[in-house]
PDB file of N, CA, C and O in Angstrom:
ATOM      1  N   TYR A   1      32.162 -32.766  61.690  1.00  0.00           N
ATOM      2  CA  TYR A   1      32.056 -31.385  61.134  1.00  0.00           C
ATOM      3  C   TYR A   1      30.864 -31.506  59.971  1.00  0.00           C
ATOM      4  O   TYR A   1      29.869 -30.788  59.864  1.00  0.00           O
ATOM      5  N   ILE A   2      31.216 -32.494  59.232  1.00  0.00           N
ATOM      6  CA  ILE A   2      30.455 -32.478  58.092  1.00  0.00           C
ATOM      7  C   ILE A   2      28.783 -32.086  58.105  1.00  0.00           C
ATOM      8  O   ILE A   2      27.948 -31.697  57.289  1.00  0.00           O
ATOM      9  N   LYS A   3      28.839 -32.440  59.563  1.00  0.00           N
ATOM     10  CA  LYS A   3      27.132 -32.418  59.973  1.00  0.00           C
ATOM     11  C   LYS A   3      26.884 -31.417  60.113  1.00  0.00           C
ATOM     12  O   LYS A   3      25.701 -31.083  60.064  1.00  0.00           O
ATOM     13  N   ARG A   4      27.994 -30.392  60.375  1.00  0.00           N
ATOM     14  CA  ARG A   4      27.441 -28.871  60.688  1.00  0.00           C
ATOM     15  C   ARG A   4      27.433 -27.992  59.128  1.00  0.00           C
ATOM     16  O   ARG A   4      27.342 -26.779  58.938  1.00  0.00           O
ATOM     17  N   LEU A   5      27.525 -28.769  58.445  1.00  0.00           N
ATOM     18  CA  LEU A   5      27.305 -27.855  56.785  1.00  0.00           C
ATOM     19  C   LEU A   5      26.086 -27.869  56.549  1.00  0.00           C
ATOM     20  O   LEU A   5      25.313 -28.498  57.273  1.00  0.00           O
ATOM     21  N   ARG A   6      25.663 -27.143  55.438  1.00  0.00           N
ATOM     22  CA  ARG A   6      24.361 -26.769  55.305  1.00  0.00           C
ATOM     23  C   ARG A   6      24.274 -26.747  54.136  1.00  0.00           C
ATOM     24  O   ARG A   6      24.869 -25.789  53.643  1.00  0.00           O
ATOM     25  N   TYR A   7      23.609 -27.623  53.190  1.00  0.00           N
ATOM     26  CA  TYR A   7      23.272 -27.204  51.656  1.00  0.00           C
ATOM     27  C   TYR A   7      22.028 -26.335  51.336  1.00  0.00           C
ATOM     28  O   TYR A   7      20.862 -26.331  51.732  1.00  0.00           O
ATOM     29  N   CYS A   8      22.850 -25.506  50.342  1.00  0.00           N
ATOM     30  CA  CYS A   8      22.068 -24.782  49.423  1.00  0.00           C
ATOM     31  C   CYS A   8      21.478 -24.775  47.834  1.00  0.00           C
ATOM     32  O   CYS A   8      22.031 -24.535  46.761  1.00  0.00           O
ATOM     33  N   GLU A   9      19.964 -25.187  48.228  1.00  0.00           N
ATOM     34  CA  GLU A   9      19.426 -25.572  46.784  1.00  0.00           C
ATOM     35  C   GLU A   9      19.315 -24.497  45.717  1.00  0.00           C
ATOM     36  O   GLU A   9      18.708 -24.683  44.662  1.00  0.00           O
ATOM     37  N   TYR A  10      19.906 -23.403  46.028  1.00  0.00           N
ATOM     38  CA  TYR A  10      20.040 -22.655  44.525  1.00  0.00           C
ATOM     39  C   TYR A  10      21.410 -22.774  44.290  1.00  0.00           C
ATOM     40  O   TYR A  10      21.524 -22.584  43.080  1.00  0.00           O
ATOM     41  N   LEU A  11      22.423 -22.963  44.727  1.00  0.00           N
ATOM     42  CA  LEU A  11      24.081 -23.047  44.515  1.00  0.00           C
ATOM     43  C   LEU A  11      24.344 -24.405  44.268  1.00  0.00           C
ATOM     44  O   LEU A  11      25.320 -24.806  43.635  1.00  0.00           O
ATOM     45  N   GLY A  12      23.531 -25.067  44.735  1.00  0.00           N
ATOM     46  CA  GLY A  12      24.607 -26.325  45.122  1.00  0.00           C
ATOM     47  C   GLY A  12      25.546 -26.745  45.576  1.00  0.00           C
ATOM     48  O   GLY A  12      26.372 -27.560  45.163  1.00  0.00           O
ATOM     49  N   ARG A  13      25.451 -26.175  46.490  1.00  0.00           N
ATOM     50  CA  ARG A  13      26.769 -26.089  47.610  1.00  0.00           C
ATOM     51  C   ARG A  13      26.623 -26.114  49.198  1.00  0.00           C
ATOM     52  O   ARG A  13      25.703 -25.715  49.911  1.00  0.00           O
ATOM     53  N   TYR A  14      27.972 -26.783  49.547  1.00  0.00           N
ATOM     54  CA  TYR A  14      27.959 -26.559  51.151  1.00  0.00           C
ATOM     55  C   TYR A  14      28.003 -25.455  51.470  1.00  0.00           C
ATOM     56  O   TYR A  14      28.408 -24.724  50.566  1.00  0.00           O
ATOM     57  N   PHE A  15      27.604 -24.638  52.993  1.00  0.00           N
ATOM     58  CA  PHE A  15      28.252 -23.563  53.567  1.00  0.00           C
ATOM     59  C   PHE A  15      28.504 -23.843  54.603  1.00  0.00           C
ATOM     60  O   PHE A  15      28.195 -25.011  54.842  1.00  0.00           O
ATOM     61  N   CYS A  16      29.154 -23.080  55.797  1.00  0.00           N
ATOM     62  CA  CYS A  16      29.475 -23.440  57.159  1.00  0.00           C
ATOM     63  C   CYS A  16      27.849 -22.554  57.740  1.00  0.00           C
ATOM     64  O   CYS A  16      27.158 -22.028  56.867  1.00  0.00           O
ATOM     65  N   GLN A  17      27.427 -22.488  59.125  1.00  0.00           N
ATOM     66  CA  GLN A  17      26.586 -22.411  59.960  1.00  0.00           C
ATOM     67  C   GLN A  17      26.418 -20.309  59.707  1.00  0.00           C
ATOM     68  O   GLN A  17      25.416 -19.598  59.786  1.00  0.00           O
ATOM     69  N   CYS A  18      27.961 -19.926  59.390  1.00  0.00           N
ATOM     70  CA  CYS A  18      27.541 -18.551  59.433  1.00  0.00           C
ATOM     71  C   CYS A  18      27.499 -18.192  58.120  1.00  0.00           C
ATOM     72  O   CYS A  18      27.641 -16.974  58.021  1.00  0.00           O
ATOM     73  N   CYS A  19      27.343 -18.821  56.909  1.00  0.00           N
ATOM     74  CA  CYS A  19      26.899 -18.209  55.959  1.00  0.00           C
ATOM     75  C   CYS A  19      25.793 -19.002  55.221  1.00  0.00           C
ATOM     76  O   CYS A  19      25.362 -18.822  54.082  1.00  0.00           O
ATOM     77  N   HIS A  20      25.418 -19.972  56.194  1.00  0.00           N
ATOM     78  CA  HIS A  20      23.834 -20.230  56.306  1.00  0.00           C
ATOM     79  C   HIS A  20      22.814 -20.342  57.093  1.00  0.00           C
ATOM     80  O   HIS A  20      22.892 -21.349  57.797  1.00  0.00           O
ATOM     81  N   GLU A  21      22.073 -19.838  57.224  1.00  0.00           N
ATOM     82  CA  GLU A  21      21.348 -19.560  58.491  1.00  0.00           C
ATOM     83  C   GLU A  21      19.976 -20.076  58.280  1.00  0.00           C
ATOM     84  O   GLU A  21      18.947 -19.513  58.652  1.00  0.00           O
ATOM     85  N   ASN A  22      20.064 -21.256  57.616  1.00  0.00           N
ATOM     86  CA  ASN A  22      18.455 -21.565  57.343  1.00  0.00           C
ATOM     87  C   ASN A  22      17.431 -20.895  56.730  1.00  0.00           C
ATOM     88  O   ASN A  22      16.261 -21.205  56.957  1.00  0.00           O
ATOM     89  N   SER A  23      17.754 -19.951  55.925  1.00  0.00           N
ATOM     90  CA  SER A  23      16.426 -19.181  55.325  1.00  0.00           C
ATOM     91  C   SER A  23      16.035 -19.871  54.099  1.00  0.00           C
ATOM     92  O   SER A  23      16.693 -20.612  53.368  1.00  0.00           O
ATOM     93  N   GLN A  24      15.288 -19.624  54.055  1.00  0.00           N
ATOM     94  CA  GLN A  24      14.638 -20.235  52.741  1.00  0.00           C
ATOM     95  C   GLN A  24      13.775 -19.118  52.169  1.00  0.00           C
ATOM     96  O   GLN A  24      13.123 -18.200  52.668  1.00  0.00           O
ATOM     97  N   ALA A  25      14.200 -19.864  50.015  1.00  0.00           N
ATOM     98  CA  ALA A  25      13.252 -18.760  49.252  1.00  0.00           C
ATOM     99  C   ALA A  25      12.962 -19.992  48.343  1.00  0.00           C
ATOM    100  O   ALA A  25      13.344 -21.163  48.334  1.00  0.00           O
ATOM    101  N   VAL A  26      12.006 -19.126  47.477  1.00  0.00           N
ATOM    102  CA  VAL A  26      11.496 -19.974  46.112  1.00  0.00           C
ATOM    103  C   VAL A  26      12.935 -19.917  45.410  1.00  0.00           C
ATOM    104  O   VAL A  26      13.667 -18.932  45.500  1.00  0.00           O
ATOM    105  N   VAL A  27      13.305 -21.229  44.608  1.00  0.00           N
ATOM    106  CA  VAL A  27      14.407 -20.906  43.344  1.00  0.00           C
ATOM    107  C   VAL A  27      13.867 -21.198  42.071  1.00  0.00           C
ATOM    108  O   VAL A  27      13.210 -22.203  41.796  1.00  0.00           O
ATOM    109  N   PRO A  28      14.259 -20.011  41.086  1.00  0.00           N
ATOM    110  CA  PRO A  28      13.681 -19.826  39.851  1.00  0.00           C
ATOM    111  C   PRO A  28      13.779 -21.045  39.397  1.00  0.00           C
ATOM    112  O   PRO A  28      12.709 -21.600  39.146  1.00  0.00           O
ATOM    113  N   ALA A  29      14.877 -21.709  39.192  1.00  0.00           N
ATOM    114  CA  ALA A  29      15.079 -22.798  38.130  1.00  0.00           C
ATOM    115  C   ALA A  29      13.470 -24.086  38.456  1.00  0.00           C
ATOM    116  O   ALA A  29      12.707 -24.586  37.629  1.00  0.00           O
ATOM    117  N   LYS A  30      13.504 -24.210  39.811  1.00  0.00           N
ATOM    118  CA  LYS A  30      12.197 -24.889  40.294  1.00  0.00           C
ATOM    119  C   LYS A  30      11.000 -24.545  39.703  1.00  0.00           C
ATOM    120  O   LYS A  30      10.124 -25.377  39.465  1.00  0.00           O
ATOM    121  N   ILE A  31      10.899 -23.241  39.424  1.00  0.00           N
ATOM    122  CA  ILE A  31       9.656 -22.623  39.075  1.00  0.00           C
ATOM    123  C   ILE A  31       9.957 -23.162  37.702  1.00  0.00           C
ATOM    124  O   ILE A  31       9.056 -23.959  37.439  1.00  0.00           O
ATOM    125  N   LEU A  32      10.806 -23.090  36.719  1.00  0.00           N
ATOM    126  CA  LEU A  32      10.872 -22.615  35.514  1.00  0.00           C
ATOM    127  C   LEU A  32      10.968 -24.092  34.750  1.00  0.00           C
ATOM    128  O   LEU A  32      10.583 -24.289  33.597  1.00  0.00           O
ATOM    129  N   ARG A  33      11.543 -25.058  35.599  1.00  0.00           N
ATOM    130  CA  ARG A  33      11.593 -26.555  34.941  1.00  0.00           C
ATOM    131  C   ARG A  33       9.999 -27.384  35.721  1.00  0.00           C
ATOM    132  O   ARG A  33       9.248 -28.120  35.081  1.00  0.00           O
ATOM    133  N   LYS A  34       9.852 -27.082  36.897  1.00  0.00           N
ATOM    134  CA  LYS A  34       8.663 -28.049  37.412  1.00  0.00           C
ATOM    135  C   LYS A  34       7.461 -27.153  37.710  1.00  0.00           C
ATOM    136  O   LYS A  34       6.481 -27.747  38.158  1.00  0.00           O
ATOM    137  N   TRP A  35       7.361 -25.894  37.550  1.00  0.00           N
ATOM    138  CA  TRP A  35       6.284 -25.249  38.716  1.00  0.00           C
ATOM    139  C   TRP A  35       5.991 -25.542  39.960  1.00  0.00           C
ATOM    140  O   TRP A  35       4.887 -25.834  40.419  1.00  0.00           O
ATOM    141  N   ASP A  36       7.166 -25.444  40.583  1.00  0.00           N
ATOM    142  CA  ASP A  36       7.454 -25.590  41.724  1.00  0.00           C
ATOM    143  C   ASP A  36       7.731 -24.886  42.674  1.00  0.00           C
ATOM    144  O   ASP A  36       8.894 -25.005  43.062  1.00  0.00           O
ATOM    145  N   PHE A  37       6.746 -23.784  43.515  1.00  0.00           N
ATOM    146  CA  PHE A  37       6.992 -22.608  44.070  1.00  0.00           C
ATOM    147  C   PHE A  37       7.096 -22.796  45.678  1.00  0.00           C
ATOM    148  O   PHE A  37       6.726 -21.953  46.495  1.00  0.00           O
ATOM    149  N   SER A  38       7.647 -24.010  45.969  1.00  0.00           N
ATOM    150  CA  SER A  38       7.974 -24.156  47.470  1.00  0.00           C
ATOM    151  C   SER A  38       9.183 -23.821  47.517  1.00  0.00           C
ATOM    152  O   SER A  38       9.978 -24.011  46.597  1.00  0.00           O
ATOM    153  N   LYS A  39       9.519 -23.141  48.892  1.00  0.00           N
ATOM    154  CA  LYS A  39      10.496 -22.518  49.477  1.00  0.00           C
ATOM    155  C   LYS A  39      11.632 -23.962  49.763  1.00  0.00           C
ATOM    156  O   LYS A  39      11.333 -25.109  50.095  1.00  0.00           O
ATOM    157  N   ASN A  40      12.576 -23.541  49.567  1.00  0.00           N
ATOM    158  CA  ASN A  40      13.967 -24.390  49.694  1.00  0.00           C
ATOM    159  C   ASN A  40      15.105 -23.351  50.417  1.00  0.00           C
ATOM    160  O   ASN A  40      15.268 -22.133  50.333  1.00  0.00           O
ATOM    161  N   TYR A  41      15.869 -24.506  51.228  1.00  0.00           N
ATOM    162  CA  TYR A  41      16.847 -24.040  51.952  1.00  0.00           C
ATOM    163  C   TYR A  41      18.135 -23.230  51.365  1.00  0.00           C
ATOM    164  O   TYR A  41      19.048 -23.996  51.056  1.00  0.00           O
ATOM    165  N   VAL A  42      18.377 -22.019  51.171  1.00  0.00           N
ATOM    166  CA  VAL A  42      19.399 -21.545  50.664  1.00  0.00           C
ATOM    167  C   VAL A  42      20.500 -20.754  51.711  1.00  0.00           C
ATOM    168  O   VAL A  42      20.444 -20.508  52.916  1.00  0.00           O
ATOM    169  N   SER A  43      21.303 -20.536  50.889  1.00  0.00           N
ATOM    170  CA  SER A  43      22.459 -19.636  51.661  1.00  0.00           C
ATOM    171  C   SER A  43      22.238 -18.088  51.936  1.00  0.00           C
ATOM    172  O   SER A  43      21.431 -17.396  51.314  1.00  0.00           O
ATOM    173  N   ASN A  44      22.917 -17.724  52.770  1.00  0.00           N
ATOM    174  CA  ASN A  44      22.748 -16.132  52.818  1.00  0.00           C
ATOM    175  C   ASN A  44      23.002 -15.619  51.527  1.00  0.00           C
ATOM    176  O   ASN A  44      22.122 -15.026  50.902  1.00  0.00           O
ATOM    177  N   PHE A  45      24.325 -15.831  51.005  1.00  0.00           N
ATOM    178  CA  PHE A  45      24.310 -15.010  49.478  1.00  0.00           C
ATOM    179  C   PHE A  45      23.002 -15.218  48.604  1.00  0.00           C
ATOM    180  O   PHE A  45      22.449 -14.270  48.047  1.00  0.00           O
ATOM    181  N   SER A  46      22.473 -16.738  48.510  1.00  0.00           N
ATOM    182  CA  SER A  46      21.715 -16.763  47.612  1.00  0.00           C
ATOM    183  C   SER A  46      20.312 -16.313  48.021  1.00  0.00           C
ATOM    184  O   SER A  46      19.627 -16.016  47.042  1.00  0.00           O
ATOM    185  N   ARG A  47      19.841 -16.211  48.925  1.00  0.00           N
ATOM    186  CA  ARG A  47      18.597 -15.528  49.424  1.00  0.00           C
ATOM    187  C   ARG A  47      18.739 -13.924  49.491  1.00  0.00           C
ATOM    188  O   ARG A  47      17.712 -13.246  49.459  1.00  0.00           O
ATOM    189  N   ASP A  48      19.871 -13.377  49.574  1.00  0.00           N
ATOM    190  CA  ASP A  48      19.934 -11.831  49.079  1.00  0.00           C
ATOM    191  C   ASP A  48      20.047 -11.503  47.900  1.00  0.00           C
ATOM    192  O   ASP A  48      19.556 -10.481  47.421  1.00  0.00           O
ATOM    193  N   LEU A  49      20.834 -12.491  47.182  1.00  0.00           N
ATOM    194  CA  LEU A  49      20.502 -12.465  45.546  1.00  0.00           C
ATOM    195  C   LEU A  49      19.309 -12.462  45.160  1.00  0.00           C
ATOM    196  O   LEU A  49      18.878 -11.472  44.568  1.00  0.00           O
ATOM    197  N   LEU A  50      18.593 -13.447  45.379  1.00  0.00           N
ATOM    198  CA  LEU A  50      17.109 -14.085  45.275  1.00  0.00           C
ATOM    199  C   LEU A  50      16.399 -12.933  45.575  1.00  0.00           C
ATOM    200  O   LEU A  50      15.588 -12.648  44.693  1.00  0.00           O
ATOM    201  N   ALA A  51      16.428 -12.149  46.548  1.00  0.00           N
ATOM    202  CA  ALA A  51      15.743 -10.960  46.915  1.00  0.00           C
ATOM    203  C   ALA A  51      15.769  -9.707  45.841  1.00  0.00           C
ATOM    204  O   ALA A  51      14.750  -9.170  45.406  1.00  0.00           O
ATOM    205  N   LYS A  52      17.048  -9.358  45.513  1.00  0.00           N
ATOM    206  CA  LYS A  52      17.384  -8.447  44.547  1.00  0.00           C
ATOM    207  C   LYS A  52      16.759  -8.792  43.325  1.00  0.00           C
ATOM    208  O   LYS A  52      16.178  -7.829  42.824  1.00  0.00           O
ATOM    209  N   ILE A  53      16.679  -9.898  42.642  1.00  0.00           N
ATOM    210  CA  ILE A  53      16.270 -10.265  41.229  1.00  0.00           C
ATOM    211  C   ILE A  53      14.928 -10.486  41.562  1.00  0.00           C
ATOM    212  O   ILE A  53      14.316 -10.858  40.561  1.00  0.00           O
ATOM    213  N   ALA A  54      14.201 -10.408  42.582  1.00  0.00           N
ATOM    214  CA  ALA A  54      12.933 -10.970  42.362  1.00  0.00           C
ATOM    215  C   ALA A  54      11.985 -10.152  41.793  1.00  0.00           C
ATOM    216  O   ALA A  54      10.812 -10.426  42.047  1.00  0.00           O
ATOM    217  N   GLY A  55      12.227  -9.176  41.057  1.00  0.00           N
ATOM    218  CA  GLY A  55      11.060  -8.113  40.448  1.00  0.00           C
ATOM    219  C   GLY A  55      11.710  -8.046  38.913  1.00  0.00           C
ATOM    220  O   GLY A  55      11.278  -7.309  38.026  1.00  0.00           O
ATOM    221  N   ASP A  56      12.548  -8.729  38.812  1.00  0.00           N
ATOM    222  CA  ASP A  56      13.565  -8.483  37.524  1.00  0.00           C
ATOM    223  C   ASP A  56      13.006  -9.764  36.457  1.00  0.00           C
ATOM    224  O   ASP A  56      12.974 -10.970  36.701  1.00  0.00           O
ATOM    225  N   PRO A  57      12.617  -9.094  35.299  1.00  0.00           N
ATOM    226  CA  PRO A  57      12.233 -10.095  34.492  1.00  0.00           C
ATOM    227  C   PRO A  57      13.631 -10.968  33.330  1.00  0.00           C
ATOM    228  O   PRO A  57      13.779 -10.899  32.110  1.00  0.00           O
ATOM    229  N   LEU A  58      14.348 -11.641  34.279  1.00  0.00           N
ATOM    230  CA  LEU A  58      15.551 -11.936  33.630  1.00  0.00           C
ATOM    231  C   LEU A  58      15.325 -13.571  33.098  1.00  0.00           C
ATOM    232  O   LEU A  58      16.264 -14.304  33.406  1.00  0.00           O
ATOM    233  N   PHE A  59      14.035 -14.324  32.230  1.00  0.00           N
ATOM    234  CA  PHE A  59      14.120 -15.461  32.171  1.00  0.00           C
ATOM    235  C   PHE A  59      12.955 -15.367  30.981  1.00  0.00           C
ATOM    236  O   PHE A  59      11.838 -14.852  31.010  1.00  0.00           O
ATOM    237  N   ASN A  60      13.541 -15.949  30.107  1.00  0.00           N
ATOM    238  CA  ASN A  60      12.633 -16.085  28.982  1.00  0.00           C
ATOM    239  C   ASN A  60      11.934 -17.731  28.835  1.00  0.00           C
ATOM    240  O   ASN A  60      12.521 -18.708  28.369  1.00  0.00           O
ATOM    241  N   LEU A  61      10.617 -17.694  29.343  1.00  0.00           N
ATOM    242  CA  LEU A  61      10.197 -19.419  29.595  1.00  0.00           C
ATOM    243  C   LEU A  61       9.934 -19.870  28.248  1.00  0.00           C
ATOM    244  O   LEU A  61       9.624 -21.051  28.407  1.00  0.00           O
ATOM    245  N   ASN A  62       9.881 -19.623  27.076  1.00  0.00           N
ATOM    246  CA  ASN A  62       9.770 -19.941  25.832  1.00  0.00           C
ATOM    247  C   ASN A  62      10.730 -20.614  25.322  1.00  0.00           C
ATOM    248  O   ASN A  62      10.537 -21.651  24.687  1.00  0.00           O
ATOM    249  N   ASP A  63      12.183 -19.972  25.594  1.00  0.00           N
ATOM    250  CA  ASP A  63      13.733 -20.357  25.855  1.00  0.00           C
ATOM    251  C   ASP A  63      13.686 -21.492  26.575  1.00  0.00           C
ATOM    252  O   ASP A  63      14.092 -22.493  25.985  1.00  0.00           O
ATOM    253  N   ILE A  64      13.289 -21.633  27.732  1.00  0.00           N
ATOM    254  CA  ILE A  64      13.798 -22.515  29.121  1.00  0.00           C
ATOM    255  C   ILE A  64      13.066 -23.930  28.740  1.00  0.00           C
ATOM    256  O   ILE A  64      13.449 -25.012  28.293  1.00  0.00           O
ATOM    257  N   ASN A  65      11.657 -23.293  29.197  1.00  0.00           N
ATOM    258  CA  ASN A  65      10.683 -24.844  28.988  1.00  0.00           C
ATOM    259  C   ASN A  65       9.380 -24.054  28.457  1.00  0.00           C
ATOM    260  O   ASN A  65       8.631 -23.289  29.066  1.00  0.00           O
ATOM    261  N   SER A  66       9.358 -24.537  26.989  1.00  0.00           N
ATOM    262  CA  SER A  66       8.178 -23.904  26.413  1.00  0.00           C
ATOM    263  C   SER A  66       7.118 -24.726  26.854  1.00  0.00           C
ATOM    264  O   SER A  66       6.016 -24.200  27.006  1.00  0.00           O
ATOM    265  N   GLY A  67       7.324 -26.376  27.171  1.00  0.00           N
ATOM    266  CA  GLY A  67       6.200 -27.276  27.136  1.00  0.00           C
ATOM    267  C   GLY A  67       5.499 -26.789  28.587  1.00  0.00           C
ATOM    268  O   GLY A  67       4.634 -27.539  29.040  1.00  0.00           O
ATOM    269  N   LEU A  68       5.764 -25.813  29.186  1.00  0.00           N
ATOM    270  CA  LEU A  68       5.288 -25.464  30.488  1.00  0.00           C
ATOM    271  C   LEU A  68       3.654 -24.572  30.514  1.00  0.00           C
ATOM    272  O   LEU A  68       2.900 -24.230  31.425  1.00  0.00           O
ATOM    273  N   TYR A  69       3.626 -24.450  29.149  1.00  0.00           N
ATOM    274  CA  TYR A  69       2.798 -23.052  28.370  1.00  0.00           C
ATOM    275  C   TYR A  69       1.575 -24.342  28.631  1.00  0.00           C
ATOM    276  O   TYR A  69       0.568 -23.963  29.230  1.00  0.00           O
ATOM    277  N   LYS A  70       1.623 -25.802  28.219  1.00  0.00           N
ATOM    278  CA  LYS A  70       0.763 -26.614  28.185  1.00  0.00           C
ATOM    279  C   LYS A  70      -0.106 -27.234  29.297  1.00  0.00           C
ATOM    280  O   LYS A  70      -1.265 -27.587  29.513  1.00  0.00           O
ATOM    281  N   LYS A  71       1.397 -27.150  30.019  1.00  0.00           N
ATOM    282  CA  LYS A  71       1.127 -27.880  31.012  1.00  0.00           C
ATOM    283  C   LYS A  71       0.188 -26.894  32.177  1.00  0.00           C
ATOM    284  O   LYS A  71      -0.620 -27.480  32.898  1.00  0.00           O
ATOM    285  N   VAL A  72       0.339 -25.586  32.277  1.00  0.00           N
ATOM    286  CA  VAL A  72      -0.181 -24.769  33.149  1.00  0.00           C
ATOM    287  C   VAL A  72      -0.812 -23.806  32.511  1.00  0.00           C
ATOM    288  O   VAL A  72      -0.222 -22.803  32.111  1.00  0.00           O
ATOM    289  N   LYS A  73      -2.118 -24.016  32.344  1.00  0.00           N
ATOM    290  CA  LYS A  73      -3.300 -23.191  31.288  1.00  0.00           C
ATOM    291  C   LYS A  73      -2.995 -21.703  31.749  1.00  0.00           C
ATOM    292  O   LYS A  73      -3.034 -20.883  30.831  1.00  0.00           O
ATOM    293  N   ALA A  74      -2.668 -21.162  33.141  1.00  0.00           N
ATOM    294  CA  ALA A  74      -2.611 -20.039  33.314  1.00  0.00           C
ATOM    295  C   ALA A  74      -1.601 -19.238  32.362  1.00  0.00           C
ATOM    296  O   ALA A  74      -1.899 -18.069  32.120  1.00  0.00           O
ATOM    297  N   LEU A  75      -0.632 -19.677  31.897  1.00  0.00           N
ATOM    298  CA  LEU A  75       0.581 -19.182  31.349  1.00  0.00           C
ATOM    299  C   LEU A  75       0.387 -18.871  30.136  1.00  0.00           C
ATOM    300  O   LEU A  75       1.307 -18.412  29.459  1.00  0.00           O
ATOM    301  N   GLU A  76      -0.974 -19.086  29.593  1.00  0.00           N
ATOM    302  CA  GLU A  76      -1.499 -18.552  28.365  1.00  0.00           C
ATOM    303  C   GLU A  76      -1.922 -17.179  28.109  1.00  0.00           C
ATOM    304  O   GLU A  76      -1.961 -16.529  27.064  1.00  0.00           O
ATOM    305  N   THR A  77      -2.231 -16.892  29.321  1.00  0.00           N
ATOM    306  CA  THR A  77      -3.026 -15.349  29.390  1.00  0.00           C
ATOM    307  C   THR A  77      -2.018 -14.429  29.223  1.00  0.00           C
ATOM    308  O   THR A  77      -2.102 -13.352  28.632  1.00  0.00           O
ATOM    309  N   VAL A  78      -0.828 -15.021  29.904  1.00  0.00           N
ATOM    310  CA  VAL A  78       0.384 -13.708  30.024  1.00  0.00           C
ATOM    311  C   VAL A  78       1.532 -14.164  28.740  1.00  0.00           C
ATOM    312  O   VAL A  78       2.646 -13.706  28.993  1.00  0.00           O
ATOM    313  N   ARG A  79       1.493 -14.797  27.705  1.00  0.00           N
ATOM    314  CA  ARG A  79       2.297 -15.197  27.338  1.00  0.00           C
ATOM    315  C   ARG A  79       2.772 -14.473  25.739  1.00  0.00           C
ATOM    316  O   ARG A  79       3.774 -14.880  25.150  1.00  0.00           O
TER     317      ARG A  79
END
């Protein structure tokens, strides 16, 4: 049974195949921590939630990872 479970990279939990259809999405935490825009497997709930909040300014990068401004020069222009 465990082989049929699928892991959601956004929530960090396992889901059945009905609730996790191998959808992929960019995980905001990976962008904010590592500047990683790669797509990850997420549950259906996470996919829908991430799609809804995609355009909303929810996170303050300066509070979460201010060191990223030094690593990614393009961020300096939008600071």
